[in-house]
Every structure is written in C-alpha cells, then in structure tokens.
C-alpha positions in Angstrom: 7.9 4.4 47.3 8.2 0.7 46.9 11.6 -1.0 47.4 13.4 -2.5 44.5 14.2 -6.2 44.2 17.4 -7.6 42.8 16.9 -11.0 41.1 20.6 -11.8 40.8 20.4 -11.4 37.0 21.8 -7.9 36.8 18.2 -6.7 37.0 16.8 -4.5 39.7 13.0 -4.5 39.4 10.1 -3.0 41.3 8.0 -5.5 43.3 5.3 -5.8 40.7 3.6 -9.1 40.2 2.8 -8.9 36.5 4.0 -7.2 33.3 1.5 -6.6 30.4 2.8 -6.0 26.9 1.3 -4.7 23.7 2.1 -7.0 20.8 2.7 -5.1 17.5 5.3 -2.5 17.9 6.5 -3.8 21.2 7.3 -7.5 21.0 7.0 -7.9 17.2 6.9 -5.7 14.1 4.7 -6.6 11.1 3.8 -5.1 7.8 0.0 -5.0 8.2 -1.3 -3.4 5.0 -3.2 -0.5 6.6 -3.7 1.2 3.3 -5.5 -1.9 2.0 -7.5 -2.1 5.2 -8.5 1.5 5.0 -9.6 1.1 1.4 -11.7 -2.0 2.2 -13.3 -0.2 5.2 -14.2 2.8 3.1 -15.8 0.6 0.4 -17.7 -1.4 3.0 -19.0 1.7 4.8 -20.1 3.2 1.5 -21.8 -0.1 0.4 -23.6 -0.3 3.8 -25.1 3.2 3.2 -23.0 5.5 5.3 -24.1 9.0 4.3 -20.8 10.8 5.1 -18.0 9.9 2.7 -14.8 8.7 4.2 -12.0 10.2 2.1 -8.9 8.9 3.7 -7.9 5.9 5.9 -7.2 8.1 8.9 -10.8 9.1 9.0 -11.9 5.5 8.4 -9.9 4.4 11.5 -11.4 7.3 13.5 -14.8 6.1 12.6 -14.2 2.4 13.5 -12.3 3.3 16.7 -15.3 5.3 17.8 -17.5 2.2 17.6 -21.2 1.8 16.9 -22.3 5.3 18.0 -19.7 7.0 15.7 -20.9 4.9 12.7 -24.4 6.0 13.4 -23.3 9.6 13.8 -21.6 9.5 10.4 -24.8 8.4 8.9 -24.8 4.6 8.8 -28.4 3.4 8.8 -29.2 1.7 12.1 -30.6 -1.3 10.3 -27.1 -2.0 8.9 -25.2 -1.5 12.1 -24.9 -5.1 13.3 -23.9 -6.5 10.0 -21.4 -3.7 9.4 -19.7 -4.3 12.7 -19.3 -8.0 11.9 -18.0 -7.2 8.4 -15.6 -4.5 9.6 -14.1 -7.0 12.1 -13.7 -9.6 9.3 -11.9 -7.1 7.1 -9.4 -6.2 9.8 -8.9 -9.9 10.8 -8.3 -11.0 7.2 -5.7 -8.3 6.6 -3.9 -8.9 9.9 -3.7 -12.6 9.1 -2.2 -11.8 5.6 0.6 -10.0 7.5 1.7 -13.1 9.5 4.6 -14.0 7.1 6.0 -10.4 7.6 6.2 -10.6 11.4 9.7 -10.1 12.9 10.7 -10.1 16.5 11.8 -6.9 18.1 15.4 -7.1 19.4 15.6 -8.9 22.8 11.9 -9.6 22.9 12.2 -13.3 23.6 15.1 -12.8 26.0 13.1 -10.2 27.9 10.0 -12.4 28.1 12.1 -15.4 29.2 13.9 -13.4 31.9 10.8 -11.9 33.4 9.0 -15.3 33.3 12.1 -16.9 34.8 12.1 -14.6 37.8 8.4 -15.2 38.5 6.5 -12.4 36.9 3.1 -13.2 35.5 3.0 -12.0 31.9 0.2 -10.8 29.7 -0.6 -9.4 26.3 -3.2 -6.7 25.6 -3.5 -6.0 21.8 -5.8 -4.2 19.4 -5.1 -7.1 17.0 -7.5 -10.0 16.9 -7.1 -13.2 18.9 -6.1 -15.6 16.1 -3.4 -13.1 14.9 -2.1 -12.7 18.4 -2.1 -16.5 19.1 -0.4 -17.3 15.8 2.2 -14.6 16.3 3.1 -15.9 19.8 3.2 -19.5 18.5 5.5 -18.6 15.6 8.2 -17.5 18.0 7.4 -20.0 20.7 6.4 -17.3 23.2 2.8 -18.6 23.8 3.8 -20.7 26.8 5.1 -17.6 28.7 1.9 -15.7 28.9 -0.7 -16.1 31.6 -3.3 -14.0 29.8 -3.9 -12.6 26.3 -6.6 -10.0 25.7 -7.3 -9.2 22.0 -9.7 -7.0 20.2 -12.4 -9.6 19.8 -12.2 -10.6 23.5 -13.8 -7.3 24.6 -17.2 -5.7 23.8 
C-alpha cells in the first residue's frame, strides 16, 4: 500500500499525480432540460426513419448511448446514419448550452480545485457534456486555469 503524504494543509493525500473530475453533478449542478432533449431526439429519430418507436426518453438515451450500431439495430436506415449522428449531437449541444444560465457550483468545488492545484496535483475533467459547454462552465467560475486537460463528449470517437 502506498504511503500517504501530508501537505501541511490539514490534508493527508495518497501519492497520486493527478485527479480527474466529472463536471455536472460533481463540480457543478445544472438544470439541463433532459425532457426536452429526449423529445427532440425521439422526433429526430422518427424523422430519420427509425423503424422502432422510441416511447420514452430513457429509451432514447439508451439508443444514443449505444452509438451507431444501436441506431442501426433499432431500424435506422444505414443511409441516414451519418447525418443522424451529427444532428443528435447538435440537439444535445444546443440543449446543454441553453442550461448555462442555470449552472451552480457545488459546495466547496472551487476551494477543492484550488487546494489540489496548490499542492501540485495535475487536474483534469472528463465529461459526457460537449466541449463548448464544459469550457464555458469552467470559465464562468474562473476554474479553467486550474485544469491541465479536459476531455468532452466531442473529443472522443
């Protein structure tokens, strides 16, 4: 087992080099309108020719989380796959950006980030949100300068 390190701040931490945070629900809380997102996704998939009907938003999220193969398995015509993926991403991005004014910091979020940064930890964000939403959120609360890396939904295949 690794030895702990005392940084003289009343903290005893393990000798890790970096800490990676999720964004929504960890550092901030927002009121993303998932109901609206689900409805727009259902409408888009229907318009794009998906054979299986999506009755509720949970099923809509299950389909989009599953990616391209799941869309095809649920009956989306292959010729519509690429444009559907682009439009799905745009729907999610737009609704996330609409939620920016609702974002609130979690208690002690900035203090935690400042403390970890101050004692030398590299910090990162890994979020299912898209890049612009993540960047604007961090900028809103002047946390952007603390993070060495941010990986968002649109940064990965």
